[in-house]
C-alpha positions in Angstrom: 18.6 46.6 -151.2 17.8 43.4 -149.3 14.5 41.9 -150.7 14.1 39.2 -148.0 11.9 41.4 -146.1 9.6 42.1 -149.0 9.7 38.5 -150.1 8.5 37.5 -146.6 5.4 39.9 -146.6 4.6 40.6 -150.3 1.6 38.1 -150.5 0.2 38.9 -147.2 -3.1 40.8 -146.4 -3.6 41.1 -142.6 -6.8 40.1 -140.9 -7.5 43.8 -140.7 -7.3 44.0 -144.6 -4.0 46.0 -144.8 -1.4 44.6 -147.1 1.6 43.9 -145.3 3.8 44.1 -148.2 2.9 47.9 -148.8 4.2 48.7 -145.2 7.5 50.6 -145.3 8.5 48.7 -142.0 7.7 45.3 -143.1 8.7 45.5 -146.7 12.3 46.9 -145.8 11.9 50.3 -147.6 12.3 52.3 -144.3 15.5 50.8 -143.5 16.9 51.4 -147.1 15.6 55.0 -147.0 17.5 55.5 -143.7 20.6 54.0 -144.9 20.6 56.0 -148.2 20.1 59.1 -146.0 23.0 58.4 -143.8 25.2 57.6 -146.8 24.3 61.0 -148.3 24.7 63.0 -145.1 28.1 61.2 -144.6 29.2 61.6 -148.1 28.5 65.3 -148.3 30.0 66.0 -144.7 26.6 67.6 -143.8 27.6 68.0 -140.2 29.7 71.0 -141.2 26.8 72.6 -143.3 23.8 72.3 -140.7 22.8 74.9 -138.2 24.7 74.9 -135.0 21.5 74.2 -133.0 21.0 70.9 -135.0 22.1 67.8 -133.0 23.8 66.0 -135.5 24.7 63.0 -133.1 21.1 62.5 -132.1 20.2 62.6 -135.6 22.7 59.8 -136.5 21.6 57.8 -133.6 18.1 58.1 -134.9 19.0 56.8 -138.3 20.9 53.9 -136.7 17.8 53.1 -134.6 15.6 53.2 -137.8 18.3 50.6 -139.5 18.2 48.3 -136.4 14.3 48.1 -136.3 13.5 44.5 -137.0 11.4 43.8 -140.1 7.9 42.8 -139.4 7.1 39.4 -140.8 3.4 40.3 -141.2 0.5 39.3 -138.7 0.1 36.0 -140.4 3.6 35.0 -139.6 3.5 36.3 -136.0 4.2 39.9 -136.6 2.1 43.0 -136.2 0.8 44.4 -133.0 0.7 41.9 -130.0 -2.7 40.9 -129.0 -4.4 42.4 -132.2 -8.1 42.1 -131.6 -8.8 41.6 -135.3 -6.5 38.8 -135.7 -7.7 36.9 -132.8 -11.4 37.5 -133.6 -11.1 36.6 -137.3 -9.0 33.5 -136.5 -11.5 32.2 -133.8 -14.2 32.5 -136.4 -12.5 31.0 -139.3 -12.5 34.0 -141.4 -9.7 35.1 -143.8 -10.1 38.7 -142.8 -12.5 41.2 -141.2 -14.4 41.8 -144.4 -15.5 38.0 -144.6 -17.6 38.6 -141.3 -20.5 40.4 -142.6 -21.3 42.0 -139.4 -19.6 45.3 -139.6 -22.2 47.2 -138.0 -22.3 45.1 -134.8 -18.5 44.4 -134.6 -17.1 45.5 -131.2 -13.7 46.2 -133.1 -15.4 48.3 -135.6 -13.9 51.8 -134.4 -10.5 50.4 -134.0 -10.6 48.9 -137.2 -11.8 51.9 -139.1 -9.1 54.0 -137.5 -6.3 51.6 -138.4 -7.7 51.3 -142.0 -8.1 55.0 -142.5 -4.7 55.7 -141.0 -3.0 53.0 -143.1 -4.8 54.1 -146.3 -3.7 57.8 -145.5 0.1 56.7 -145.1 -0.1 55.1 -148.5 -0.6 51.5 -147.6 -2.9 49.3 -149.7 -6.2 48.4 -147.8 -8.7 45.9 -148.8 -12.1 47.5 -148.7 -14.4 44.6 -150.1 -14.7 41.0 -150.1 -12.4 39.8 -152.8 -9.9 36.9 -153.7 -6.8 37.7 -152.0 -4.6 36.5 -154.9 -6.2 38.5 -157.4 -6.2 41.6 -155.3 -2.5 41.3 -154.5 -1.7 41.0 -158.3 -3.9 44.0 -159.1 -2.1 46.0 -156.2 1.4 45.0 -157.3 0.9 46.8 -160.6 0.2 50.2 -159.0 2.6 49.4 -156.2 5.4 49.5 -158.6 4.7 53.2 -159.4 4.0 54.3 -155.7 6.6 56.2 -153.8 8.5 55.4 -151.4 7.5 51.6 -152.0 8.6 51.5 -155.5 12.0 51.5 -154.2 11.4 47.8 -153.9 11.4 47.5 -157.9 13.8 50.2 -159.1 16.7 48.1 -159.2 15.1 45.2 -160.7 13.9 47.1 -163.9 
């Protein structure tokens, strides 16, 4: 597994409070999973085993498409959603992230931020939910991250 993608995002917490290193797109895990699945499918000759209504060529194209998806460098390095309202708002105000603002009840981005954070947490991403030192939080998260699937793939070969 190429760990360059993870090295690029492992210490980033986005302006929204989501840890970029816990995202399977940014950390490279999605590419690795799709590569492993392709190898298993090809190695076992699965094309001859699947139902006739299964479009094996489209499936293979889908895996290739996932493998061609560029790594996200994280929003602090120009990645993430283009025109992210939380990034521009927090940056303009000089905040490290939205939790530093202290005005969540009056924030015009609150609904979108809550949807993003709730969705990210449900998908298994690590989400900052209190004002805290980013370095300490990343150290704490990394311990649990090594046990969390599928992201723990980043650490399996190094142990």
